N, C-alpha and C positions, 0 to 999 in steps of 0.2 A: 656470277663469280666475274672479278676484275682478269684472270688467266683468260676470259675471251678476248678481250683486248689486247693484250700480251700478242696472242696467237693472230688475230687479224693485222695487226700492224706488221707482220713479219715479212710476207711476200715483197712490199714496197722496199723493203732494205735490200733484201737478197736480189731483186732483180735492177739495183740501181747501178746506171751503166756506168760510172767513173770508180777510180780506186786510188784516191787520195789517202793519207794516214789516217783521216777519222773515218773515212768511209770503209776502209779497210778493216776496222774495229768493229764498226757499228755493223757491219754485214754479219758478223757470226757471233759477238759477243750478247746482245739481246737474244738471240737464239738459244744460246746455252744458259742464258738466265730464265727465260721462258719455259725450256724443257725441265729444268733442276725445279722450278716449282712444279709444273705438272706431277713429276714426278713425286716429290716429295708430299703432295697432296693423295698421292695413290692413284692418280688419273690414268684409265687405260687410254695411251696416246693414238693407238690405232683405232678405237672406239671414237677418238674424240673428232675424226674426218667426218664422221657424219651427224655431228652436233645440230641439236634441232631447238635448243632453248634460245630465246633470244637475250643478247648481252644490255641491251639499253632498255630498260621498261618504257621508256617515254617513245620509243617506236611503235606505232602499231600498224595494222594492216593483217595483210594474208600471209599467215607462217609459211606456207610453200612457198610464196614469193622472195619472203626475206630470206630462205634457206638457200636458194638459187642465187641471191646476190652475194651472200657469205661464203660460197663456193667459188666464186667467177674467177679465179685462180687456177691456174691449172696445176701447180705445186705450191707445198709447203714446206719445207725441210722439218721444222719441230717436231713433225710425228716419226721421224727416222730415225733412231738413235746413231744409227753407223752412219748417216749421212752428216749429222750434228757433228759426230766427231772427225770426220772427214775436213767439214767446212772448218771447225775450230782449227786442226792441225795446219791446213794450209794457213788460215788468216794470223795463225801465230809465227809460222814460220816467213810470211811475208812483213809482219812487224818487225822481226829481227833483223831483216835484210835491209828494212828500210833505216835502221837506227843509225844515227852519225858516228864519227870515229869517237866523240867526244861525249858520247851517252845520251843525247836529246834526239829528238825528231822535228824535223821540217813539215811542210804540208807534202811536198814528194820526196822523191830520194834521187841520187844519182849526182853527177857533177854539179859544183854551182850551188848546191841546197846545204842550208844549216840549219842548227838548231833554233827552236820559237821556244819562249817559256809556256805558252798556251796551248802549243801542239803538243810540247813533251809533256805537260800536266796530264792533258785527257788522255794520252797514250797510257801513261805510268797508273792513273787513275783506273781506265781499264784493264791494265794488267792486274792490278790487283784484286779487282772484282770477279777477273777470269780464276785467279788463283782461289779466291773463298768460292767458287763454285765447284771447284773439284778440278780443273785444267791444270796441267802438268807445265806450266810457266817456268822458263830460263830465269832460275835465281840471277844468275850473272847479268841477264838482260834487264831485269827488273832495277837490279841493285846500281846499275850504272846511269841509268834513269833516273833512279831518286838520289843519289851523289849528284848528278848535274842538277837537279832543282835543291837541292839542299847549297849547292855553290851559289847558284841564283839567288834564293834567300839569303844569304850571308852578303852578298855583294849589294842587294836592296835595303839592307839592314844598315849597311856602310853608309849607303846615301843618304837615308833619312837621318842617321846621327851625326853625320859631318856637315854642319850647316855651313862651312865654309868652301865646300868642295864643290867645283865646277859641275859637277851633275847631281848636286843636292838635289833630292825632292822632298816636299813640306811632310808629305803625310803617306801612310800606308793604302795601297789602291786594291783593286780586284783581284789583281794577278796574285798578288802578296796572301790573300784570303784563299785562293785554290791552292796555290801553293803551300800553306801553311795547314789545310786539311790533310792534304796529300801525306805528308812528311809527319803530321800528329798521327796519322794511321799505321804510319810505319815507324812508331816509337821513335820519331826524330824531332824535338823539339827546340824550336829557337825562341826563349824565354823573351829575348828582347822583342822580337818581331809579335810575338802574343800580345807585348803591352802595347807597343805602337797600334797594333791593329784594333786592341780594344779601346786605345785612346780616341781613335780615328772612325768609331765604328758609325757614328752619326751621318758622316759623309759617303761610307760606302755603300754601292748599289744594294738595292735589294738581295739581288743574286747572291751577291759577295757576303751580305751579311748570314743568309741561310748558311753557306758555306762554312763561315767562320765558324757559326753555331755548332756545326757538326763537329769540326775539329775539337771545340771547348768540351763537346759532350764525351768526345771519343778519351780527353784527358780528364774527364770527372771533374771539369770546374764548373759544377752546377750552377751556382751563385752568377759568374759570369754569361754562361750560357742562358739561363734564365732573362737575364737583362736583355740579350740579343733578341728572344723570341718575343719581348715586350716590346721592343724597338722596332720589330719586323711587322706586329699584328697592329701598328698604328698605320700600314698602310692596307691592312686587310679589311675587304669591302663582303659582306655577308648578307645574302638575300635567303631568307626564310621562306618566301612564297614559293622557290623551286628548289630550294636547299641546296644552295652553290654556294662557294665562297671564293674570292680570287686577291689576287693581290694588283691592286692600282700603283704600279709601277712609278709612274710620275717619269718615263725615261724618253720623254721626246726629244731630248737632246742626244741621246747616246743609242737609240732604239738598233742601230744597225752593227753596234760590238757585240763580243759575244756575252758580255754582261747585261745588253739588253733587250737579249732573246726573253720574251715572256713568257712562254710556255717551259721552258728550261727552268726559269726564276721560280715558278709556281712548283716545278716538280722538285725542286732541291729544298725547297720550304717543307712540301710533303714527306722528304726523306728526313728532313729533320723533326718534325711532326710525329713521324713514326718511332722516333726515338723518345719523343718526352711527352706524347699524349695521341697514341695511335688510335684511341677509341673514343675521341670526342669530336664532335659537331664540325672542327676547323679540318680536321683531316678529311673526315667523309665529305664535306663541301667543296674542297679543292678535288678531288678525286673526280665529282659529279662535274664540275667546271671541266676538268682536263678532258672528259669522255663526251660531254658535249661540244666541245670545242675539236674534234677530231677532222680533217678532210677525208672527204668519201667515206666516213665512219670508221677508218682504219689507221690513219695516220694523222700527223701534226703538220708542221712546217717545212721540215727538213729531215734528213737520214740522222742529224746530230740529236736536235730537240725530241724525235721519237723515240731515238735509242735512251736518253736522259730520262724520259716518261714511263718508259718501260721498265728501266731500273728502279725507278722512285714506287712504280705499282709492284715492283717483286717487292721491296723491303715493307711497304704497307701491307701486303697480303699476310706475309709472315707475323709483322706486330701485331696487326689486328685481329689475329685469330682465324681469318678468311682460308688459311690453307689446310684448316681440318673439320671442312664441315660435316657436320652429323647431326641431323634435326627431323622432326617429324613437325610440319605443318598444318593447320588446322584453318580452314576457312569459314568463318562463321557469320550469317545473317539473321538479325532480329533472333538471338539463341539459337538458331537451328544451324546445326553442323551440316554445311553443304559439300565440302570436299576435303580429303586427307591425303597428303601424299609423305613419301620418306625422301629425305635427300641425303646423298651420301657421294664420298667421290666417286662411287662405281657410275651413278647416273647423274652426276652432276651437269653434263651439257645436254641430257634426254630426257630429264622427268615431264611428266604433264604439269605444265606451268602456267594453265590457263583454266578461267572460270568464267563462261558467258551465261547473262540470263538475257531471257528475251520477253518480250512484249509484257504479258500479263504476269510473269513472274515478279516483275518490279511493280507492286501495287502503288498506288497512290499515298502519299502520306510520308514522314519521317522514317530513314532507317538508321541501323546500327550495323557497321560492318566491323568485324574482327578477324585479325590476321594472329592466330596464336602460335609459337613458334615453344618447340620443346626440343632442349639440346643445345649445342654449340655452333657458332656460324653467324655472321651475317644476313640479313635478309632483303632482298632488292625487290621492290615493289612498286605497281602503279595501278590507279583504279580511272577507269574515264568511262562517260556517258553519251551516247551516241542518240539522238531522238529528233523528232520532226515538231515544230513548235506552231500553235495556233494563236499563241499569244498575240495582242494588240500593239502592244511595245515591244520590241526584241533589243534587248540590255547587251552592252559590250561584254567581253569576251577575250579571254588570252593569258597566255604565261611568260612562254620564251619571247615571244612579240606582243607588243599590244598598239591598237589604234584608238585616239581618242579624235573625235571629229567635232572641231568646233565652226560655228558661221558668223559670219559678222556682214552687217549690213555700210556698205562705203557712204559716208555722206560727204558730196566734194566740200574742198574749204576755199576760199579765196585767197589764192596765193601767189604772189608776185616774187621774183627775183631780177637781180639788176644783171645785164647782159652787154656785150659790145656790139655796137651798131655797126653799120658799114663804114661809116669814118672814124671809128673809134670812139665814137662818143658812149656812154653811158646810156643804156635805155631799159625800162622797164618792162619786163616780160611775164606773162600768167606762164604757170605752170600747173600740170596735173598733179592734183595732191587730194589724199581723202582721211577722213577719220572713220578708224573701224570702231563699228557698235555692237558688243554680241549681240545675237539674237537667241532667245529662250525657246524651248521648244513650243510650238504651237502659235509662234510669232506672225504678223498679219503683215504683209508687207505690200506697196503700191505695184502696179505693172509698170516696167522700165526700172524701176530700182535695180542699182549693182548690188551683188554679193559676193563676198570673198568666202571660200571653203579652204578652212586649213585642217589638215591630218598632222596631229601628233604622235609619233611612232617612239616607243621604247624598245629598244632590242637588250637581252640579258647577254647576249653573245655575239661574237663578230659571224656574219651570214653573208652567203652570195645566192645570187639569181633570185628575188624577190619580186613579187607583184604585189602592188596597193592599190584597189579598184575602189571607187567612190561611186556610189549608183545615186544619180542625180533624181530630185523629184520632178515629177512630171510639170511641165508648164514653163521648166527652167531651160535655158540655152547656154550652154559655154560661150563666151566671150570669143576666146581664141578657138581658133576649128582646123589648125594648121597640125597634123602630127610629127612626131619626130623630138631632137634634143632641142629644147627651148631655153636651157641655162637657169631649171629650176635648181633648188637648194639641193637635192639631192642627187643632182647630174645625173636624171633617171631619162630614158624614154619615155615620151607620154603619146596614147593614142586617145584620141578624143572621139567617144563613140555616141550613138543616139541617147544610148540610156545609162552609159557612165563614162569616168575618165579614168583611165589606168595608166599607172607608173612603173616601169619596169627598170629596177634598180639593180646594177651589177653587184654590188658590196654595201653592206649596211654594217657600219661599225657598232661595236656595242656601245651604248650610250642613248641619247635622247636626239631626236630629229624631227624636222618640220618640212612639209610643203604643203604650197596652196596653188591656187588658183581661181577663176572668176566665172560667176556666173550672171545671167540677166534674168529678171522675173518678168515673165511674158503674158502667159494666159490664166486669167483669172480662176480660182476654185480653192480647194483645200487638197493638200497633196501630203504623202508619205515620201521622205529619202529613206529608201532601205540601208542598213548598216553599210559602212564602208568596211571593206575587208581586206587582210593583208596574208598571204601565205608565201610557202617556197614552191617555186616553180616544179622542182625535181625530188621535194621531201613534202608532199602536200600535208602530214602530218602537223607540221611547223604552221600555226594559223592562227588568227585574231579577228575580231570583228568590233566596230563602234557601237554605240546606241542607235537606235532607230531615230529619225528627226521628223517631226510633223510641219508644217507650214502652211501659211495662206497666202492668196494673191488676191488684192482687189483693183477693180478698175482704177 
């Protein structure tokens, strides 16, 4: 259940050391939402402390060790109803005290602070959610905030309408979409601003498009809402191989603005899909992408985006039907039932969720594995195989990361360039230049030939602390022998060892990358270069390997 992700993110926000307006809201509101989801599901909050079921099916390894990692925080108030009520009461009071005299909010409070549109919108939206979650929110404070946003919206509408005004702006922007969504949810609709936003929808950041779409859904403007969804879908990248989906924001020019936050944009699109297509592949793909991109498997990049992701997951859980699990699951191999388990809110975090087949239980040949569900609720599953191989040629494998090794023979070219001589004259100067000739598996080289090995890397997500090791074929030696930072394309620290070359990269962004180094063929013979491999230093389940490569060397 995704409720586990909401629970795991809680200690990070509780213990955050600062108390600006956003962090004050993020400290208590996601806890309230999480607890409400769990109570609506009928989960025993006290029993949840001892949870044993893994949230992310892609995490493998020892269950006992995993459980220790889950419980590494000394406290998580989501299990204590009285503590949550106290936190909510204190948080609301602090927000009331931080409200400016004009009804808006600034980043902090006190003399010299004044209201800002985004901060005000963020707090008002939070108060709306708190009220919907059952908290006793001051109607006066909330109304004053809404009126501030309404005045702001009216002023922005004037600026767009009045083309001769000195403060004229050409089109509606992201902040206009945020304010529109909030005011629409409070039944305060500015039709003129709606028209400007729809007219300028193509130029809105993806994040703001999702906000505008939610506002249109609230107002039952279905045709316009569906157009916004289609506009957003142009940015959607679907990866069927690992069942994820994400928005390619193209926000290189504005990533530092609030509407450039990648994970908040993904979360707001999930909120929109929870209204329009909660059981579709796009929504579930976004959920898995968000789960796979948490830092330390518990939170995202900041208090704000973590709170927004929790908010989106709370809405998705309810819309998708995950809040009412009631199913019987059968695991069937080749027509024979091997396991049956009942899953309800009572045992959701503690049922026996694993079946392991050892050795001879997995016979040679093809097999058919079935997961049969009777009842309601989603099923998260993973199947993996661990084995020792005696095959002569090991083939490449990988999912979240992939490694593809290419080997080239470097053929010298006769290349000269014009350079400046000692007296300023033009002189012809030879330079080192090579043509890369691809080598097929089993190729034969001459002793002394120069070879370049290129590792082409593909990453499904943004990862940290990875190692890529290329195992050299015997008979080859690296041209460069000094380890350290050598200016390679990954910016990686390199170690040149007798049998391999290792690249240590601090961060690997989602997408395609490459890194290369050079070898020289020395000793004659027929050799095998074992597969290059990549893995995460602190999450070794994340791994991949290339094909094995066979090569010969002659005198």
